[in-house]
C-alpha positions, 0 to 999 in steps of 0.5 A: 602151764609153763611145763607144757610150754617147755615141753612144746619147745623141747619137741622141736628143739634138740638142745633141751637147755636152749628150749627150756630157756627160750620157752621160759622167756616167751612165757614171761613175755606172754605173762607180762603182756597178759598182766597189763590187760587183766583185771584179776586171777580168772582174766589173767589165766585166760589172757595168758592163754591168748597171749602165749598162742599169739606170740610171734618173733616180732612181739618178742623182739619188740618186748626185749627192745623196750626193756633195753630202751628203758 
């Protein structure tokens, strides 16, 4: 799934390195969030799809703020 997310970012950003890095950061944030609510492999995959499509600038900033705070 991460190559699909990276491809999506590369479609809208001319700097492919920046797009790849940003996509993997967003993918990581969505995966961490999905892991918190999943009960197993099947629910994780479904939750990951839901979380990746629901990402927003605010949710990304809040997650990084929480990491810095710790």
